[in-house]
PDB file of N, CA, C and O in Angstrom:
ATOM      1  N   MET A   1      16.887  30.204 246.711  1.00  0.00           N
ATOM      2  CA  MET A   1      18.106  31.220 247.427  1.00  0.00           C
ATOM      3  C   MET A   1      18.412  32.220 246.884  1.00  0.00           C
ATOM      4  O   MET A   1      18.475  32.238 245.655  1.00  0.00           O
ATOM      5  N   SER A   2      18.708  33.411 247.684  1.00  0.00           N
ATOM      6  CA  SER A   2      19.192  34.613 246.964  1.00  0.00           C
ATOM      7  C   SER A   2      20.728  34.560 247.172  1.00  0.00           C
ATOM      8  O   SER A   2      21.419  33.995 248.020  1.00  0.00           O
ATOM      9  N   GLN A   3      21.143  35.657 245.678  1.00  0.00           N
ATOM     10  CA  GLN A   3      22.470  35.265 245.308  1.00  0.00           C
ATOM     11  C   GLN A   3      23.042  36.809 245.112  1.00  0.00           C
ATOM     12  O   GLN A   3      22.420  37.285 244.162  1.00  0.00           O
ATOM     13  N   SER A   4      23.867  37.658 245.574  1.00  0.00           N
ATOM     14  CA  SER A   4      24.538  38.620 245.534  1.00  0.00           C
ATOM     15  C   SER A   4      25.145  39.176 243.903  1.00  0.00           C
ATOM     16  O   SER A   4      26.073  38.679 243.264  1.00  0.00           O
ATOM     17  N   ILE A   5      24.548  39.984 243.644  1.00  0.00           N
ATOM     18  CA  ILE A   5      25.527  40.191 242.031  1.00  0.00           C
ATOM     19  C   ILE A   5      26.216  41.448 242.138  1.00  0.00           C
ATOM     20  O   ILE A   5      25.640  42.335 242.768  1.00  0.00           O
ATOM     21  N   THR A   6      27.451  41.710 241.591  1.00  0.00           N
ATOM     22  CA  THR A   6      28.088  43.008 241.819  1.00  0.00           C
ATOM     23  C   THR A   6      28.064  43.245 240.601  1.00  0.00           C
ATOM     24  O   THR A   6      28.304  42.410 239.728  1.00  0.00           O
ATOM     25  N   ILE A   7      27.676  44.793 240.360  1.00  0.00           N
ATOM     26  CA  ILE A   7      27.545  45.613 238.915  1.00  0.00           C
ATOM     27  C   ILE A   7      28.724  46.566 238.934  1.00  0.00           C
ATOM     28  O   ILE A   7      28.696  47.177 240.002  1.00  0.00           O
ATOM     29  N   THR A   8      29.818  46.963 238.130  1.00  0.00           N
ATOM     30  CA  THR A   8      30.480  47.656 238.356  1.00  0.00           C
ATOM     31  C   THR A   8      29.891  48.457 237.453  1.00  0.00           C
ATOM     32  O   THR A   8      28.785  48.353 236.923  1.00  0.00           O
ATOM     33  N   ALA A   9      31.139  49.658 237.263  1.00  0.00           N
ATOM     34  CA  ALA A   9      30.797  50.847 236.573  1.00  0.00           C
ATOM     35  C   ALA A   9      30.882  50.644 234.995  1.00  0.00           C
ATOM     36  O   ALA A   9      30.114  51.214 234.221  1.00  0.00           O
ATOM     37  N   GLU A  10      31.805  49.850 234.632  1.00  0.00           N
ATOM     38  CA  GLU A  10      32.433  49.490 233.593  1.00  0.00           C
ATOM     39  C   GLU A  10      31.525  48.460 233.026  1.00  0.00           C
ATOM     40  O   GLU A  10      31.379  48.545 231.807  1.00  0.00           O
ATOM     41  N   ASP A  11      30.762  47.331 233.740  1.00  0.00           N
ATOM     42  CA  ASP A  11      29.193  46.586 233.689  1.00  0.00           C
ATOM     43  C   ASP A  11      27.991  47.646 232.849  1.00  0.00           C
ATOM     44  O   ASP A  11      27.214  47.346 231.943  1.00  0.00           O
ATOM     45  N   ILE A  12      28.156  48.682 233.399  1.00  0.00           N
ATOM     46  CA  ILE A  12      27.018  49.621 233.152  1.00  0.00           C
ATOM     47  C   ILE A  12      27.591  50.385 232.061  1.00  0.00           C
ATOM     48  O   ILE A  12      26.699  50.666 231.260  1.00  0.00           O
ATOM     49  N   LEU A  13      28.467  50.732 231.788  1.00  0.00           N
ATOM     50  CA  LEU A  13      29.321  51.230 230.509  1.00  0.00           C
ATOM     51  C   LEU A  13      29.323  50.449 229.397  1.00  0.00           C
ATOM     52  O   LEU A  13      29.152  50.818 228.235  1.00  0.00           O
ATOM     53  N   ASN A  14      29.500  49.486 229.759  1.00  0.00           N
ATOM     54  CA  ASN A  14      29.241  48.260 228.522  1.00  0.00           C
ATOM     55  C   ASN A  14      27.943  48.018 227.969  1.00  0.00           C
ATOM     56  O   ASN A  14      27.706  48.237 226.781  1.00  0.00           O
ATOM     57  N   GLN A  15      26.981  47.521 228.878  1.00  0.00           N
ATOM     58  CA  GLN A  15      25.336  48.117 228.465  1.00  0.00           C
ATOM     59  C   GLN A  15      24.855  49.046 228.048  1.00  0.00           C
ATOM     60  O   GLN A  15      23.841  48.831 227.384  1.00  0.00           O
ATOM     61  N   VAL A  16      25.184  50.140 228.162  1.00  0.00           N
ATOM     62  CA  VAL A  16      24.454  51.492 227.546  1.00  0.00           C
ATOM     63  C   VAL A  16      25.671  51.372 226.638  1.00  0.00           C
ATOM     64  O   VAL A  16      25.664  52.579 226.399  1.00  0.00           O
ATOM     65  N   LYS A  17      26.831  50.881 225.850  1.00  0.00           N
ATOM     66  CA  LYS A  17      27.325  50.847 224.619  1.00  0.00           C
ATOM     67  C   LYS A  17      26.510  49.810 223.692  1.00  0.00           C
ATOM     68  O   LYS A  17      26.418  49.866 222.466  1.00  0.00           O
ATOM     69  N   LEU A  18      25.912  48.809 224.592  1.00  0.00           N
ATOM     70  CA  LEU A  18      25.306  47.579 223.822  1.00  0.00           C
ATOM     71  C   LEU A  18      24.051  48.054 223.446  1.00  0.00           C
ATOM     72  O   LEU A  18      23.619  47.694 222.351  1.00  0.00           O
ATOM     73  N   SER A  19      23.398  48.781 224.134  1.00  0.00           N
ATOM     74  CA  SER A  19      21.942  49.447 224.395  1.00  0.00           C
ATOM     75  C   SER A  19      21.890  50.505 222.890  1.00  0.00           C
ATOM     76  O   SER A  19      20.831  51.034 222.554  1.00  0.00           O
ATOM     77  N   LEU A  20      22.781  50.637 222.340  1.00  0.00           N
ATOM     78  CA  LEU A  20      22.893  51.842 220.986  1.00  0.00           C
ATOM     79  C   LEU A  20      22.026  52.793 221.829  1.00  0.00           C
ATOM     80  O   LEU A  20      20.984  53.222 221.333  1.00  0.00           O
ATOM     81  N   LYS A  21      22.446  53.200 223.256  1.00  0.00           N
ATOM     82  CA  LYS A  21      21.954  54.814 223.362  1.00  0.00           C
ATOM     83  C   LYS A  21      23.002  55.605 223.851  1.00  0.00           C
ATOM     84  O   LYS A  21      22.748  56.479 224.680  1.00  0.00           O
ATOM     85  N   THR A  22      24.189  55.411 223.438  1.00  0.00           N
ATOM     86  CA  THR A  22      25.351  56.129 223.672  1.00  0.00           C
ATOM     87  C   THR A  22      25.217  57.849 223.769  1.00  0.00           C
ATOM     88  O   THR A  22      25.507  58.742 224.565  1.00  0.00           O
ATOM     89  N   SER A  23      24.665  57.719 222.598  1.00  0.00           N
ATOM     90  CA  SER A  23      24.041  59.368 221.734  1.00  0.00           C
ATOM     91  C   SER A  23      23.155  60.042 222.919  1.00  0.00           C
ATOM     92  O   SER A  23      23.521  61.067 223.494  1.00  0.00           O
ATOM     93  N   GLU A  24      22.111  59.445 223.180  1.00  0.00           N
ATOM     94  CA  GLU A  24      21.564  59.665 224.265  1.00  0.00           C
ATOM     95  C   GLU A  24      21.612  60.052 225.383  1.00  0.00           C
ATOM     96  O   GLU A  24      20.830  60.859 225.887  1.00  0.00           O
ATOM     97  N   LEU A  25      22.957  59.288 226.151  1.00  0.00           N
ATOM     98  CA  LEU A  25      22.720  59.701 227.201  1.00  0.00           C
ATOM     99  C   LEU A  25      24.218  60.665 227.219  1.00  0.00           C
ATOM    100  O   LEU A  25      24.341  61.507 228.109  1.00  0.00           O
ATOM    101  N   THR A  26      25.154  60.508 226.345  1.00  0.00           N
ATOM    102  CA  THR A  26      25.948  61.947 226.456  1.00  0.00           C
ATOM    103  C   THR A  26      25.483  62.902 226.182  1.00  0.00           C
ATOM    104  O   THR A  26      26.246  63.851 226.364  1.00  0.00           O
ATOM    105  N   GLU A  27      24.378  63.199 225.739  1.00  0.00           N
ATOM    106  CA  GLU A  27      23.293  64.308 224.970  1.00  0.00           C
ATOM    107  C   GLU A  27      22.805  64.904 226.287  1.00  0.00           C
ATOM    108  O   GLU A  27      22.602  66.092 226.538  1.00  0.00           O
ATOM    109  N   GLY A  28      22.617  63.543 227.294  1.00  0.00           N
ATOM    110  CA  GLY A  28      21.682  64.193 228.259  1.00  0.00           C
ATOM    111  C   GLY A  28      22.747  64.672 229.445  1.00  0.00           C
ATOM    112  O   GLY A  28      22.444  65.439 230.359  1.00  0.00           O
ATOM    113  N   ILE A  29      23.855  64.160 229.277  1.00  0.00           N
ATOM    114  CA  ILE A  29      24.925  64.367 230.448  1.00  0.00           C
ATOM    115  C   ILE A  29      25.780  65.416 230.022  1.00  0.00           C
ATOM    116  O   ILE A  29      26.813  65.476 230.689  1.00  0.00           O
ATOM    117  N   ILE A  30      25.652  66.452 228.919  1.00  0.00           N
ATOM    118  CA  ILE A  30      25.981  67.639 228.536  1.00  0.00           C
ATOM    119  C   ILE A  30      25.030  68.657 228.749  1.00  0.00           C
ATOM    120  O   ILE A  30      25.344  69.748 229.224  1.00  0.00           O
ATOM    121  N   THR A  31      23.641  68.290 228.354  1.00  0.00           N
ATOM    122  CA  THR A  31      22.782  69.094 228.897  1.00  0.00           C
ATOM    123  C   THR A  31      22.903  69.376 230.172  1.00  0.00           C
ATOM    124  O   THR A  31      23.302  70.504 230.459  1.00  0.00           O
ATOM    125  N   ARG A  32      22.585  68.413 231.255  1.00  0.00           N
ATOM    126  CA  ARG A  32      23.067  68.162 232.487  1.00  0.00           C
ATOM    127  C   ARG A  32      24.235  69.300 232.834  1.00  0.00           C
ATOM    128  O   ARG A  32      24.066  70.196 233.661  1.00  0.00           O
ATOM    129  N   LYS A  33      25.206  69.143 232.211  1.00  0.00           N
ATOM    130  CA  LYS A  33      26.592  70.386 232.974  1.00  0.00           C
ATOM    131  C   LYS A  33      26.258  71.050 232.326  1.00  0.00           C
ATOM    132  O   LYS A  33      26.530  71.974 233.092  1.00  0.00           O
ATOM    133  N   ILE A  34      25.646  71.802 231.065  1.00  0.00           N
ATOM    134  CA  ILE A  34      25.391  73.333 230.743  1.00  0.00           C
ATOM    135  C   ILE A  34      24.620  73.723 231.879  1.00  0.00           C
ATOM    136  O   ILE A  34      24.936  74.704 232.551  1.00  0.00           O
ATOM    137  N   ILE A  35      23.820  73.148 232.083  1.00  0.00           N
ATOM    138  CA  ILE A  35      22.453  73.833 233.113  1.00  0.00           C
ATOM    139  C   ILE A  35      23.053  73.801 234.279  1.00  0.00           C
ATOM    140  O   ILE A  35      22.852  74.906 234.784  1.00  0.00           O
ATOM    141  N   MET A  36      23.741  73.084 235.060  1.00  0.00           N
ATOM    142  CA  MET A  36      24.624  73.462 236.021  1.00  0.00           C
ATOM    143  C   MET A  36      25.486  74.425 236.022  1.00  0.00           C
ATOM    144  O   MET A  36      25.475  75.244 236.942  1.00  0.00           O
ATOM    145  N   ASP A  37      26.671  74.530 234.674  1.00  0.00           N
ATOM    146  CA  ASP A  37      26.893  75.554 234.914  1.00  0.00           C
ATOM    147  C   ASP A  37      26.691  76.837 234.825  1.00  0.00           C
ATOM    148  O   ASP A  37      27.452  77.751 235.142  1.00  0.00           O
ATOM    149  N   ALA A  38      24.910  76.907 234.075  1.00  0.00           N
ATOM    150  CA  ALA A  38      24.761  78.508 234.034  1.00  0.00           C
ATOM    151  C   ALA A  38      23.929  78.514 235.324  1.00  0.00           C
ATOM    152  O   ALA A  38      23.397  79.600 235.556  1.00  0.00           O
ATOM    153  N   ALA A  39      23.674  77.424 236.314  1.00  0.00           N
ATOM    154  CA  ALA A  39      23.148  78.198 237.273  1.00  0.00           C
ATOM    155  C   ALA A  39      23.613  78.312 238.367  1.00  0.00           C
ATOM    156  O   ALA A  39      22.959  78.640 239.358  1.00  0.00           O
ATOM    157  N   GLN A  40      25.310  77.952 238.343  1.00  0.00           N
ATOM    158  CA  GLN A  40      26.173  78.277 239.225  1.00  0.00           C
ATOM    159  C   GLN A  40      26.989  79.649 238.732  1.00  0.00           C
ATOM    160  O   GLN A  40      27.843  80.227 239.404  1.00  0.00           O
ATOM    161  N   GLU A  41      26.638  79.945 237.715  1.00  0.00           N
ATOM    162  CA  GLU A  41      27.261  81.204 237.400  1.00  0.00           C
ATOM    163  C   GLU A  41      26.510  82.392 237.857  1.00  0.00           C
ATOM    164  O   GLU A  41      26.916  83.530 238.091  1.00  0.00           O
ATOM    165  N   ALA A  42      24.933  81.709 237.955  1.00  0.00           N
ATOM    166  CA  ALA A  42      23.802  82.951 238.145  1.00  0.00           C
ATOM    167  C   ALA A  42      23.986  82.836 239.625  1.00  0.00           C
ATOM    168  O   ALA A  42      23.513  83.736 240.319  1.00  0.00           O
ATOM    169  N   GLY A  43      24.467  82.074 240.062  1.00  0.00           N
ATOM    170  CA  GLY A  43      24.236  82.026 241.990  1.00  0.00           C
ATOM    171  C   GLY A  43      23.231  81.057 242.145  1.00  0.00           C
ATOM    172  O   GLY A  43      22.876  80.938 243.318  1.00  0.00           O
ATOM    173  N   ILE A  44      22.645  80.309 241.323  1.00  0.00           N
ATOM    174  CA  ILE A  44      21.202  79.392 241.991  1.00  0.00           C
ATOM    175  C   ILE A  44      21.375  78.333 242.510  1.00  0.00           C
ATOM    176  O   ILE A  44      21.337  77.411 241.695  1.00  0.00           O
ATOM    177  N   LYS A  45      21.563  78.020 243.592  1.00  0.00           N
ATOM    178  CA  LYS A  45      21.600  76.640 244.198  1.00  0.00           C
ATOM    179  C   LYS A  45      20.038  75.934 244.751  1.00  0.00           C
ATOM    180  O   LYS A  45      19.209  76.417 245.522  1.00  0.00           O
ATOM    181  N   VAL A  46      20.036  74.643 244.032  1.00  0.00           N
ATOM    182  CA  VAL A  46      19.002  73.733 244.578  1.00  0.00           C
ATOM    183  C   VAL A  46      19.436  72.713 245.257  1.00  0.00           C
ATOM    184  O   VAL A  46      20.272  71.861 244.956  1.00  0.00           O
ATOM    185  N   GLU A  47      18.732  72.874 246.310  1.00  0.00           N
ATOM    186  CA  GLU A  47      18.925  71.420 247.205  1.00  0.00           C
ATOM    187  C   GLU A  47      17.755  70.249 246.953  1.00  0.00           C
ATOM    188  O   GLU A  47      16.537  70.277 246.777  1.00  0.00           O
ATOM    189  N   THR A  48      18.804  69.176 247.031  1.00  0.00           N
ATOM    190  CA  THR A  48      17.776  67.575 246.591  1.00  0.00           C
ATOM    191  C   THR A  48      16.428  67.553 247.062  1.00  0.00           C
ATOM    192  O   THR A  48      15.425  67.275 246.403  1.00  0.00           O
ATOM    193  N   GLU A  49      16.511  67.921 248.448  1.00  0.00           N
ATOM    194  CA  GLU A  49      14.954  68.454 248.985  1.00  0.00           C
ATOM    195  C   GLU A  49      13.709  68.493 248.303  1.00  0.00           C
ATOM    196  O   GLU A  49      12.748  67.737 248.160  1.00  0.00           O
ATOM    197  N   GLU A  50      14.261  70.330 247.698  1.00  0.00           N
ATOM    198  CA  GLU A  50      13.505  71.104 247.108  1.00  0.00           C
ATOM    199  C   GLU A  50      13.228  70.442 245.839  1.00  0.00           C
ATOM    200  O   GLU A  50      12.083  70.321 245.403  1.00  0.00           O
ATOM    201  N   LEU A  51      14.473  69.928 245.128  1.00  0.00           N
ATOM    202  CA  LEU A  51      14.185  69.641 243.684  1.00  0.00           C
ATOM    203  C   LEU A  51      13.140  68.070 244.155  1.00  0.00           C
ATOM    204  O   LEU A  51      12.097  68.024 243.504  1.00  0.00           O
ATOM    205  N   GLN A  52      13.295  67.101 244.969  1.00  0.00           N
ATOM    206  CA  GLN A  52      12.022  66.150 244.942  1.00  0.00           C
ATOM    207  C   GLN A  52      10.834  66.624 245.491  1.00  0.00           C
ATOM    208  O   GLN A  52       9.699  66.191 245.293  1.00  0.00           O
ATOM    209  N   LYS A  53      11.291  67.814 246.397  1.00  0.00           N
ATOM    210  CA  LYS A  53       9.097  68.541 246.199  1.00  0.00           C
ATOM    211  C   LYS A  53       8.531  68.859 245.192  1.00  0.00           C
ATOM    212  O   LYS A  53       7.322  68.662 245.071  1.00  0.00           O
ATOM    213  N   ALA A  54       9.296  69.448 244.195  1.00  0.00           N
ATOM    214  CA  ALA A  54       9.016  70.039 243.446  1.00  0.00           C
ATOM    215  C   ALA A  54       8.401  69.010 242.393  1.00  0.00           C
ATOM    216  O   ALA A  54       7.302  69.244 241.890  1.00  0.00           O
ATOM    217  N   ALA A  55       9.151  67.833 242.061  1.00  0.00           N
ATOM    218  CA  ALA A  55       9.052  66.797 241.301  1.00  0.00           C
ATOM    219  C   ALA A  55       7.739  65.841 241.965  1.00  0.00           C
ATOM    220  O   ALA A  55       7.151  65.114 241.165  1.00  0.00           O
ATOM    221  N   ASP A  56       7.379  65.841 243.107  1.00  0.00           N
ATOM    222  CA  ASP A  56       6.357  64.776 243.682  1.00  0.00           C
ATOM    223  C   ASP A  56       5.302  66.126 243.090  1.00  0.00           C
ATOM    224  O   ASP A  56       4.485  65.940 242.188  1.00  0.00           O
ATOM    225  N   THR A  57       5.481  67.378 243.725  1.00  0.00           N
ATOM    226  CA  THR A  57       4.321  68.042 243.087  1.00  0.00           C
ATOM    227  C   THR A  57       3.694  67.755 241.587  1.00  0.00           C
ATOM    228  O   THR A  57       2.575  67.323 241.310  1.00  0.00           O
ATOM    229  N   MET A  58       4.649  68.089 240.811  1.00  0.00           N
ATOM    230  CA  MET A  58       4.538  67.726 239.582  1.00  0.00           C
ATOM    231  C   MET A  58       3.845  66.690 238.771  1.00  0.00           C
ATOM    232  O   MET A  58       3.188  66.820 237.738  1.00  0.00           O
ATOM    233  N   ARG A  59       4.216  65.349 239.653  1.00  0.00           N
ATOM    234  CA  ARG A  59       3.404  63.894 239.322  1.00  0.00           C
ATOM    235  C   ARG A  59       1.956  64.187 239.964  1.00  0.00           C
ATOM    236  O   ARG A  59       0.956  64.315 239.259  1.00  0.00           O
ATOM    237  N   PHE A  60       1.937  64.286 241.447  1.00  0.00           N
ATOM    238  CA  PHE A  60       0.491  64.529 241.876  1.00  0.00           C
ATOM    239  C   PHE A  60      -0.390  65.570 240.885  1.00  0.00           C
ATOM    240  O   PHE A  60      -1.525  65.360 240.457  1.00  0.00           O
ATOM    241  N   VAL A  61       0.332  66.583 240.677  1.00  0.00           N
ATOM    242  CA  VAL A  61      -1.205  67.388 239.859  1.00  0.00           C
ATOM    243  C   VAL A  61      -1.406  66.891 238.150  1.00  0.00           C
ATOM    244  O   VAL A  61      -2.543  67.007 237.693  1.00  0.00           O
ATOM    245  N   ASN A  62      -0.538  66.461 237.430  1.00  0.00           N
ATOM    246  CA  ASN A  62      -0.506  65.405 236.637  1.00  0.00           C
ATOM    247  C   ASN A  62      -0.803  64.223 236.690  1.00  0.00           C
ATOM    248  O   ASN A  62      -0.716  63.437 235.746  1.00  0.00           O
ATOM    249  N   LYS A  63      -1.360  63.856 238.305  1.00  0.00           N
ATOM    250  CA  LYS A  63      -1.862  62.463 238.287  1.00  0.00           C
ATOM    251  C   LYS A  63      -0.977  61.380 237.477  1.00  0.00           C
ATOM    252  O   LYS A  63      -1.360  60.594 236.611  1.00  0.00           O
ATOM    253  N   LEU A  64       0.346  61.572 238.024  1.00  0.00           N
ATOM    254  CA  LEU A  64       1.449  60.555 237.118  1.00  0.00           C
ATOM    255  C   LEU A  64       1.749  59.781 238.625  1.00  0.00           C
ATOM    256  O   LEU A  64       2.298  60.297 239.598  1.00  0.00           O
ATOM    257  N   HIS A  65       1.146  58.195 238.493  1.00  0.00           N
ATOM    258  CA  HIS A  65       1.282  57.130 239.271  1.00  0.00           C
ATOM    259  C   HIS A  65       2.514  56.252 239.395  1.00  0.00           C
ATOM    260  O   HIS A  65       2.725  55.556 240.389  1.00  0.00           O
ATOM    261  N   SER A  66       3.632  56.340 237.926  1.00  0.00           N
ATOM    262  CA  SER A  66       4.443  55.622 238.482  1.00  0.00           C
ATOM    263  C   SER A  66       5.871  56.047 237.694  1.00  0.00           C
ATOM    264  O   SER A  66       5.764  57.137 237.131  1.00  0.00           O
ATOM    265  N   ALA A  67       6.819  55.580 237.584  1.00  0.00           N
ATOM    266  CA  ALA A  67       7.925  56.000 236.757  1.00  0.00           C
ATOM    267  C   ALA A  67       7.663  56.062 235.095  1.00  0.00           C
ATOM    268  O   ALA A  67       8.278  56.820 234.345  1.00  0.00           O
ATOM    269  N   GLN A  68       6.554  55.048 234.647  1.00  0.00           N
ATOM    270  CA  GLN A  68       6.465  54.956 233.049  1.00  0.00           C
ATOM    271  C   GLN A  68       5.942  55.960 232.727  1.00  0.00           C
ATOM    272  O   GLN A  68       6.164  56.660 231.739  1.00  0.00           O
ATOM    273  N   GLU A  69       4.846  56.154 233.959  1.00  0.00           N
ATOM    274  CA  GLU A  69       3.896  57.586 233.357  1.00  0.00           C
ATOM    275  C   GLU A  69       4.697  58.632 233.477  1.00  0.00           C
ATOM    276  O   GLU A  69       4.640  59.441 232.550  1.00  0.00           O
ATOM    277  N   THR A  70       5.447  58.861 234.370  1.00  0.00           N
ATOM    278  CA  THR A  70       6.122  60.153 234.643  1.00  0.00           C
ATOM    279  C   THR A  70       7.318  60.338 233.220  1.00  0.00           C
ATOM    280  O   THR A  70       7.518  61.425 232.679  1.00  0.00           O
ATOM    281  N   PHE A  71       7.815  59.398 232.921  1.00  0.00           N
ATOM    282  CA  PHE A  71       8.836  59.641 231.669  1.00  0.00           C
ATOM    283  C   PHE A  71       7.800  59.643 230.091  1.00  0.00           C
ATOM    284  O   PHE A  71       8.136  60.228 229.062  1.00  0.00           O
ATOM    285  N   ALA A  72       6.465  58.801 230.279  1.00  0.00           N
ATOM    286  CA  ALA A  72       5.612  59.316 229.059  1.00  0.00           C
ATOM    287  C   ALA A  72       5.367  60.769 228.926  1.00  0.00           C
ATOM    288  O   ALA A  72       5.696  61.500 227.991  1.00  0.00           O
ATOM    289  N   TRP A  73       4.706  61.081 230.065  1.00  0.00           N
ATOM    290  CA  TRP A  73       4.480  62.779 230.351  1.00  0.00           C
ATOM    291  C   TRP A  73       5.355  63.694 230.029  1.00  0.00           C
ATOM    292  O   TRP A  73       4.967  64.824 229.729  1.00  0.00           O
ATOM    293  N   LEU A  74       7.068  63.267 230.038  1.00  0.00           N
ATOM    294  CA  LEU A  74       8.144  64.418 230.234  1.00  0.00           C
ATOM    295  C   LEU A  74       8.393  64.194 228.688  1.00  0.00           C
ATOM    296  O   LEU A  74       8.470  65.153 227.921  1.00  0.00           O
ATOM    297  N   GLU A  75       8.490  63.161 228.355  1.00  0.00           N
ATOM    298  CA  GLU A  75       8.384  62.618 226.226  1.00  0.00           C
ATOM    299  C   GLU A  75       7.394  63.611 225.845  1.00  0.00           C
ATOM    300  O   GLU A  75       7.834  64.547 225.177  1.00  0.00           O
ATOM    301  N   LYS A  76       6.104  63.616 226.134  1.00  0.00           N
ATOM    302  CA  LYS A  76       5.219  64.363 225.175  1.00  0.00           C
ATOM    303  C   LYS A  76       4.895  65.740 225.830  1.00  0.00           C
ATOM    304  O   LYS A  76       3.836  66.310 225.571  1.00  0.00           O
ATOM    305  N   HIS A  77       5.640  66.164 226.516  1.00  0.00           N
ATOM    306  CA  HIS A  77       5.860  67.723 227.019  1.00  0.00           C
ATOM    307  C   HIS A  77       7.110  68.816 227.035  1.00  0.00           C
ATOM    308  O   HIS A  77       7.162  70.039 226.903  1.00  0.00           O
ATOM    309  N   CYS A  78       7.984  67.884 227.237  1.00  0.00           N
ATOM    310  CA  CYS A  78       9.205  68.576 226.724  1.00  0.00           C
ATOM    311  C   CYS A  78      10.093  68.583 226.051  1.00  0.00           C
ATOM    312  O   CYS A  78      10.859  69.546 226.049  1.00  0.00           O
TER     313      CYS A  78
END
């Protein structure tokens, strides 16, 4: 039988700490905030649909058929 499991923000934070990826996560948050602040100051606004379309195009052009392939490509090229 199917059982519902509730995952809280605290559960997620605890798992991040246990996985020893806290510094990577923190760096990602800082990078995203810096980019968002710079874009806002420059008057750049990107809609979610526009961003999704660009990501889909990038995956299609590079023949990336899964999230795992996409992440591997990003690690190699970015």
